[in-house]
C-alpha positions in Angstrom: 0.1 -0.3 0.0 3.0 2.6 0.5 3.8 2.7 -3.2 0.1 3.6 -4.1 0.1 6.4 -1.4 3.6 7.6 -2.8 2.4 7.7 -6.3 -0.7 9.1 -5.0 0.9 11.9 -3.4 3.4 12.2 -6.5 -0.1 13.2 -8.7 -1.7 15.2 -5.9 1.5 17.5 -5.6 1.5 17.4 -9.9 -1.7 18.8 -9.4 -1.1 21.5 -6.6 2.4 22.8 -8.2 0.7 23.0 -12.2 1.6 26.2 -13.5 -0.5 26.2 -17.2 -3.9 25.0 -17.5 -2.6 22.5 -19.8 -0.4 21.1 -17.1 -3.5 21.2 -14.7 -5.4 19.2 -17.0 -2.7 16.4 -17.4 -2.1 16.4 -13.6 -5.9 16.2 -12.7 -6.4 13.7 -15.2 -3.6 11.4 -14.0 -4.6 11.7 -10.5 -8.5 10.9 -11.9 -7.3 7.6 -13.6 -5.3 6.4 -10.4 -7.9 7.4 -8.2 -10.5 4.8 -10.5 -7.9 2.2 -10.4 -7.8 2.8 -6.7 -11.1 2.8 -6.3 -11.5 -0.7 -8.3 -8.5 -2.3 -6.1 -8.4 -1.8 -2.1 -10.7 1.3 -2.4 -12.1 4.2 -0.9 -14.4 4.9 2.1 -16.2 8.5 3.1 -16.2 9.2 6.9 -17.8 11.3 9.3 -20.4 14.1 8.7 -18.0 15.8 6.4 -17.6 12.8 4.0 -13.7 13.2 4.1 -12.1 10.6 1.6 -9.8 7.8 3.5 -8.4 5.1 2.0 -9.9 1.8 2.7 -8.1 -1.5 4.2 -9.6 -4.3 1.4 -9.7 -6.9 3.8 -11.4 -5.1 6.7 -13.2 -2.3 5.1 -11.5 -0.5 7.9 -10.5 3.1 6.8 -6.6 3.3 7.5 -5.3 6.6 6.2 -6.6 10.1 5.0 -6.0 11.2 1.4 -4.6 14.5 0.8 -7.1 17.1 -0.7 -6.0 17.1 -4.6 -7.2 13.0 -4.2 -10.0 13.9 -2.2 -11.3 16.5 -4.6 -10.7 14.1 -7.8 -12.6 11.4 -5.8 -15.8 14.4 -5.2 -15.6 15.2 -8.9 -15.6 11.7 -10.4 -18.6 11.2 -7.9 -19.9 14.1 -9.1 -19.7 13.1 -12.7 -21.2 9.5 -11.5 -17.9 7.5 -12.4 -17.4 6.8 -8.8 -20.9 6.1 -6.3 -21.2 5.3 -2.8 -23.2 2.9 -0.9 -25.6 3.9 1.4 -23.9 5.5 4.7 -24.0 3.7 7.5 -23.6 4.0 11.0 -20.3 1.8 12.4 -18.6 1.4 15.2 -14.9 2.9 15.2 -11.8 0.9 16.3 -11.8 3.3 19.0 -15.5 2.8 19.8 -16.7 5.8 18.8 -20.0 5.6 16.3 -19.2 7.5 13.1 -21.1 7.3 9.6 -19.2 5.7 7.0 -20.3 5.1 3.1 -17.8 3.2 0.7 -17.2 4.8 -2.8 -17.2 1.9 -5.8 -16.9 2.0 -9.5 -20.3 3.2 -11.1 -20.3 -0.2 -13.0 -20.9 -2.0 -10.1 -24.1 -0.5 -9.7 -25.2 -0.2 -13.2 -27.3 -2.3 -15.3 -27.4 -4.4 -18.5 -29.8 -1.6 -20.0 -27.4 0.8 -21.2 -26.6 4.2 -19.4 -25.1 4.0 -15.8 -28.2 4.7 -13.1 -31.3 4.0 -15.8 -33.8 1.2 -14.9 -34.8 -0.9 -17.4 -38.7 -1.1 -18.0 -38.8 -4.3 -15.8 -37.4 -2.3 -12.8 -39.6 0.9 -13.0 -42.5 -0.7 -13.2 -41.1 -3.0 -9.9 -40.0 0.4 -8.1 -43.4 2.2 -9.3 -45.7 -0.3 -7.7 -43.0 -0.8 -4.5 -43.6 2.9 -4.2 -47.2 3.8 -5.1 -49.2 0.8 -5.3 -48.5 0.2 -2.0 -49.7 3.2 -0.9 -46.2 4.3 0.6 -46.5 7.5 -0.6 -50.6 7.8 -1.3 -51.4 10.3 2.0 -54.4 11.5 0.2 -56.3 8.3 -0.6 -56.9 7.7 3.5 -58.2 10.9 3.7 -60.9 10.6 0.8 -61.9 6.8 2.0 -63.0 8.9 5.2 -66.1 10.6 5.8 -66.1 14.2 6.8 -67.4 14.1 10.1 -70.9 15.4 10.8 -70.4 19.0 12.9 -73.7 19.5 12.2 -74.0 22.0 9.3 
């Protein structure tokens, strides 16, 4: 893991030290590719209410070390472009015994279906989602009011 950390550190420094737009774009692209490779390997986890990016131990899933600010920004940018995604946040007990919220970062391809564009539902998936949400009345607050008779207040 030390070699990966050193490589990421060097790439992050290249982003911070870029003196032209071309250098900055090239450095950000190289860092982004390295972040994707790391996310596909041992991975990242967002920790705490600020959701700062930490490296993740692939065996235990525990956060190991916080990443540099440039690497954190690269992860956030890839999340914004839907190249990376996160699992639902969950409360866990840290090794120190404190509760903390964590969300594992994954490649978007881990969450795609065979329907085409990442994140789009197939017709069958949409139908199942629609039935689950609306036909089970999860969101149908008005139906309960319409089924009741209005109170007779003597008018």
